C-alpha positions in Angstrom: 103.4 0.9 62.9 104.8 4.7 63.5 104.7 7.1 60.2 107.0 10.3 59.9 105.6 12.3 57.2 108.5 15.1 56.7 108.4 18.6 54.8 104.7 18.4 54.0 103.0 21.6 53.7 100.3 20.7 56.3 96.6 21.5 56.3 96.0 24.0 59.3 92.4 24.9 58.5 92.9 28.5 57.2 96.6 27.7 55.3 99.1 25.4 54.9 102.1 25.2 57.3 105.5 23.5 56.6 105.7 20.4 59.4 106.2 17.1 60.3 103.6 15.1 61.2 104.4 11.7 63.3 101.7 9.3 63.4 101.5 6.6 66.2 99.1 4.3 67.3 96.3 5.7 65.0 96.7 8.7 65.7 98.5 12.1 65.5 101.0 12.0 67.6 103.2 15.3 67.1 103.6 18.1 65.0 106.8 20.3 64.3 109.7 21.3 62.0 112.2 18.8 63.2 110.9 15.7 64.6 113.2 13.0 64.6 112.8 9.8 62.5 114.5 7.5 65.5 112.8 4.5 65.7 109.8 5.6 63.3 108.8 2.4 61.3 108.3 4.3 57.5 109.5 7.7 56.6 108.2 9.9 54.2 110.1 13.0 53.0 107.1 14.8 51.1 109.1 17.5 49.8 106.5 20.2 50.0 103.5 18.1 49.2 100.3 18.5 50.5 99.3 16.6 54.0 95.6 17.2 54.3 93.1 15.3 56.5 91.5 12.5 53.9 88.6 12.9 51.7 85.2 11.9 52.8 82.4 11.1 50.4 79.1 10.6 51.7 77.7 9.5 48.6 78.7 6.4 46.8 77.5 2.9 45.9 79.8 0.0 46.6 77.0 -2.5 45.3 78.0 -5.0 47.7 75.5 -7.4 48.7 73.9 -8.1 45.9 75.6 -6.6 42.7 79.1 -7.6 43.0 79.7 -8.1 39.8 79.7 -4.2 39.3 81.7 -3.5 42.5 82.4 -4.6 45.7 83.5 -3.2 48.9 87.0 -4.5 48.7 87.5 -2.6 45.0 85.2 0.2 45.8 87.1 0.9 49.2 90.7 0.2 47.4 89.4 3.0 44.9 88.5 5.5 47.4 92.0 5.3 49.1 94.0 5.4 45.6 92.2 9.0 45.5 92.9 9.7 49.0 89.9 9.1 50.7 89.8 7.9 54.3 86.0 7.3 54.5 83.0 6.7 52.8 79.3 6.6 53.2 77.5 3.6 50.4 73.9 4.0 49.8 71.4 1.4 50.6 70.4 0.4 47.1 71.8 -3.2 47.7 70.2 -6.5 48.2 69.0 -7.4 50.9 68.2 -3.4 51.4 69.5 -2.8 54.8 66.0 -2.0 56.0 66.3 -3.6 59.4 69.2 -4.5 61.5 69.8 -8.1 60.0 69.7 -6.8 56.4 72.3 -4.4 57.6 74.5 -7.0 59.2 74.8 -8.7 55.4 76.2 -5.7 54.6 78.6 -4.4 57.8 80.0 -8.2 57.7 81.6 -7.5 54.4 82.4 -4.2 55.6 84.0 -5.6 58.8 85.9 -8.3 56.6 87.3 -6.3 53.3 87.1 -2.4 53.6 90.1 -0.6 52.9 89.3 2.2 54.7 86.4 3.6 57.4 82.9 2.7 55.7 79.8 4.5 57.3 76.2 2.8 55.9 73.3 4.0 55.2 70.0 2.6 56.3 66.6 3.2 54.0 64.1 5.6 55.1 61.1 2.9 54.0 61.2 -1.2 53.8 62.3 -2.3 50.7 63.6 1.3 49.7 60.8 1.6 47.8 60.0 5.7 48.0 57.0 5.3 50.3 54.7 2.6 52.1 56.2 1.4 56.0 59.3 3.0 57.5 61.9 1.4 58.9 62.5 1.0 62.5 64.4 3.9 62.8 65.2 3.5 66.6 66.9 -0.2 65.9 68.8 1.4 63.5 70.1 4.6 64.7 73.1 3.7 66.3 74.3 2.1 63.7 74.2 3.8 60.3 75.2 7.8 59.4 71.5 8.0 58.4 68.4 7.1 55.8 68.4 7.5 52.5 66.1 5.9 49.5 68.5 6.8 47.3 67.7 6.1 44.2 64.3 6.5 44.9 62.4 9.9 46.1 60.2 9.7 49.3 57.0 10.6 47.2 54.6 11.8 49.7 54.4 14.0 51.9 52.8 12.2 55.0 55.6 9.7 54.4 58.7 12.3 54.7 57.1 14.4 57.5 56.4 10.9 59.3 60.3 9.8 59.0 61.5 13.3 59.2 59.5 13.5 63.0 61.4 10.0 63.8 64.6 10.8 62.6 64.6 14.2 64.6 63.9 12.8 67.9 67.1 10.2 67.3 69.3 13.1 66.1 69.9 11.5 62.5 70.1 12.7 59.3 67.7 12.1 56.5 69.7 12.4 53.1 67.0 12.5 50.2 67.5 11.7 46.6 64.5 14.2 45.5 62.9 13.2 42.6 58.9 13.6 41.5 58.1 10.3 39.5 55.1 11.7 37.7 57.5 14.5 36.7 59.6 11.9 35.1 57.9 10.4 31.7 60.3 8.2 30.6 63.3 10.9 30.7 66.5 9.6 31.2 68.7 12.8 30.3 68.0 16.9 30.9 65.4 18.6 29.3 66.9 20.9 27.3 68.7 21.7 23.7 70.4 18.5 23.4 67.5 16.5 24.3 65.2 18.0 21.6 68.1 18.0 19.2 68.2 14.6 19.4 64.9 13.3 19.8 65.6 12.3 23.7 62.8 12.0 26.2 64.0 14.5 28.7 64.0 14.7 32.6 63.0 18.2 33.7 64.2 20.3 36.6 60.9 20.3 38.1 61.3 16.7 39.0 64.2 17.6 41.4 63.2 20.9 42.8 59.5 20.5 43.4 60.5 17.7 46.1 63.3 19.8 47.5 60.8 22.7 48.0 58.2 20.2 49.7 61.0 18.9 52.1 62.6 22.1 53.1 59.0 23.4 54.4 58.8 19.8 55.9 62.4 20.4 57.8 61.3 23.7 59.1 57.9 22.2 60.5 59.8 18.7 62.0 63.3 20.2 62.9 64.8 17.3 61.5 68.0 17.7 60.1 67.7 17.3 55.7 70.5 17.0 53.6 70.0 17.1 49.7 72.0 14.3 47.7 73.4 15.3 44.1 71.3 18.8 43.6 71.6 19.5 40.0 69.4 22.6 39.2 69.6 26.3 39.4 65.9 26.5 41.1 67.1 23.7 43.8 70.3 26.3 44.8 68.0 28.6 45.3 65.5 26.8 47.3 68.2 25.7 49.5 69.5 29.4 50.0 66.3 30.6 51.1 65.5 27.9 53.3 69.0 28.4 55.1 68.2 31.9 55.5 64.8 31.3 57.0 67.0 29.1 59.9 66.0 25.2 58.1 68.7 22.8 59.4 69.1 22.0 55.6 72.7 21.0 53.9 73.3 19.7 50.4 75.9 18.0 48.0 76.6 18.5 44.3 78.9 16.2 42.6 81.8 16.6 40.6 80.2 16.2 36.7 77.7 18.9 37.6 80.4 21.4 38.2 82.3 20.9 35.5 80.0 19.6 32.7 76.6 20.3 31.2 74.1 19.2 28.7 76.3 20.6 26.0 78.8 17.9 26.6 76.8 15.3 26.2 77.7 12.5 23.5 75.7 9.7 22.6 77.4 7.3 25.1 76.4 5.6 27.9 79.3 7.2 30.1 77.4 10.5 30.0 74.4 9.2 31.9 73.6 9.1 35.6 70.8 10.5 37.5 70.4 13.6 37.7 71.6 14.4 34.6 73.8 17.1 33.1 71.4 19.9 33.2 72.0 23.3 31.4 75.2 25.9 31.3 72.9 27.9 33.6 72.5 25.4 36.0 75.9 24.8 36.1 76.8 28.3 36.6 74.4 28.3 39.1 76.0 25.5 41.2 79.0 27.1 41.1 77.6 30.3 42.8 76.2 28.3 45.2 79.1 26.5 45.9 81.2 29.9 46.4 78.4 31.5 48.8 78.1 28.4 51.0 74.9 27.3 50.1 76.5 24.0 49.0 78.2 22.2 51.5 79.8 19.3 50.4 80.9 17.7 47.3 80.2 14.3 46.9 80.7 11.8 43.8 77.7 9.8 43.7 80.2 7.0 42.6 77.9 4.4 40.7 79.8 1.6 39.0 78.1 -0.7 36.4 79.0 -3.4 34.3 81.0 -2.7 30.8 77.6 -4.4 29.3 75.3 -1.7 31.0 77.0 1.1 30.2 77.5 0.2 26.4 73.7 0.9 25.3 74.0 4.5 24.6 72.1 7.3 26.3 68.3 6.1 26.1 68.9 2.3 27.3 72.2 2.3 29.2 72.2 1.9 33.4 72.1 5.5 35.0 75.3 6.2 36.8 78.8 6.7 36.6 82.1 6.2 38.6 83.8 9.5 40.4 86.3 8.5 43.3 89.7 8.2 41.4 89.0 11.4 39.2 87.2 13.8 41.6 89.9 15.6 43.1 91.9 16.1 40.2 89.1 17.2 38.1 88.1 19.5 40.9 91.6 21.2 41.5 91.8 21.4 37.2 88.7 23.2 36.5 87.8 25.0 39.4 91.4 25.4 41.4 93.7 26.5 39.3 91.0 28.7 37.4 90.9 30.5 40.2 86.9 29.8 41.0 87.8 28.8 44.4 90.9 28.3 47.0 92.8 25.1 47.4 91.2 25.7 51.4 87.5 25.8 50.0 88.1 22.3 48.1 89.5 20.7 50.9 86.6 22.2 53.5 83.8 20.7 51.1 85.9 17.1 50.5 87.2 16.4 54.0 85.7 19.0 56.7 82.1 19.8 55.8 81.3 16.1 55.4 82.5 15.6 58.6 80.8 17.7 60.8 77.6 17.6 58.7 77.8 13.5 59.5 79.3 13.8 62.6 82.3 11.7 61.4 85.4 11.7 63.1 88.5 14.0 62.5 88.9 16.8 59.7 91.7 18.1 61.7 95.5 17.9 61.4 96.1 18.6 65.5 97.7 16.4 68.2 94.9 13.6 69.7 93.1 13.7 66.1 92.7 10.1 64.1 95.7 9.6 61.7 93.5 9.9 58.4 95.5 11.6 56.1 96.0 12.2 52.2 99.6 13.8 50.4 98.7 15.5 47.6 101.2 16.0 44.4 100.0 19.4 42.9 102.0 19.4 40.4 101.3 16.2 38.8 99.6 16.1 35.6 98.2 12.9 34.0 95.3 12.2 31.6 91.8 10.1 32.8 92.1 6.5 31.4 89.3 4.7 32.9 91.6 1.0 31.6 93.8 2.2 35.0 91.1 2.6 37.5 91.2 0.3 40.5 87.1 0.4 40.6 85.4 -2.5 38.8 83.4 0.5 37.1 85.1 2.0 33.8 82.2 4.5 32.9 82.9 8.0 33.2 82.3 11.4 31.6 86.0 12.4 32.2 88.0 9.9 29.9 90.6 11.0 28.4 90.6 14.7 30.2 94.2 16.4 31.2 93.9 17.0 34.8 96.4 18.3 37.5 96.6 17.1 40.8 97.2 13.2 42.3 97.2 11.7 45.5 100.3 9.8 46.1 99.7 8.8 49.7 97.0 7.6 52.0 97.0 6.8 55.6 93.4 5.5 57.6 93.3 4.7 61.4 97.5 4.9 61.5 97.8 2.0 58.6 99.4 2.7 54.9 96.1 2.0 52.7 97.7 3.5 49.7 101.2 4.9 48.3 102.7 6.0 45.3 105.9 7.8 46.4 
């Protein structure tokens, strides 16, 4: 298929230039101001909409195999395509756990059959994704996965993590760590802050996150492993990572849209506000935004984690941990951060499209001739209200329900094919 996008404001790395973009044979074939539409299969008049490299989410839960009542690879990647994502990296908390080549194949067979966009899975760090015990055979899995993670469980001992890092360093693979000290959880399920105390809930202390990050940054320095920290949520985590980077540690990190735009002051007695890590304090949110602006935080990832309506209907205490995020991420961040002058649009695209590819060695990220045609077209003027009933994902639990937002994807091209259009 050949596709021509005319009169788009095309992302060129440090700004936008009005151009036409021709797509042919899954690649960007030409960029110019007056490309002919003769013989082109599909022509889109962008009318000064913004053409960007498709978003990449390096932290999603597609739930399949094993939990297809929550989400499927087809529904999750379709939701991602709708939102302008052309690549996602699913975490290994599925059944069977992708802790060996055979179990990974159970996942990749479904990806090959049903995925709408590029999908680059993680394998687990430990057998059974238990956060300890026997390590996986990293060598047999390395060329088949984007990295290794026990997401949902922190690796509990320094010895286990050090050995995993040593093995991954030899293979030049990333460890993407969910940092959580089990002994510090104490049955908590929301942030151990003022809301928690006022409403007699059990809290999750910030130290349960940042103490493990501090340990692992030391291990990364010692082993030379590329260490990526998942969904950071505390001010101490930002500070530890900032200092580690300054000391030459090969560490990168991500945070999520909800941590940048909400805090525990926004909590309600509803399961759609429950995720792990939890919404922290206003001071933590401010530190995350500072880390975003100064480059400490490299990536914004959604931690898209769909559950059934029943699993999310039991209030803060008893609902399952996790919220959906793919279909709201850009609009929420554009509305709250870009429109309010916190960061530029170019910075947001860097965080959601460019840096994830660089860190995880994924193709694309530039709109240049010969690059993969993985693109999204954004209408920045479109205003809409977040209504979970309109989601493509099977999950409905979002803390952003009823938010008034601005900015919407209207066309997604992945591998040179149209995978979503609303233009």
